[in-house]
C-alpha angles and dihedrals in degrees: 000000000000114000122245098010101092122085118247116256118225126198106228144168117242117211124201125202089243089063098257115141128192137164126239141146125256144153088243119088096228138358134204121182136191097211133034137166091274096057106024111112093228092060098036095051093236092114114145128197116214106209108177100165103030092259095146093052090045091052095047091047092050097047100032111121 
């Protein structure tokens, strides 16, 4: 590797708005996030589909075989 061209990696603690904290490495000095794997609806199973015009049923009816 060429010297003095790579960014410096920092070990930092990432904080989520839900209160979850984890350690990682990054070129940034500090990170704060709004979603993580503990509070994201996809991972928690609390995912909701908002179907205002019956689009999901229309799609399943059209492509159901």
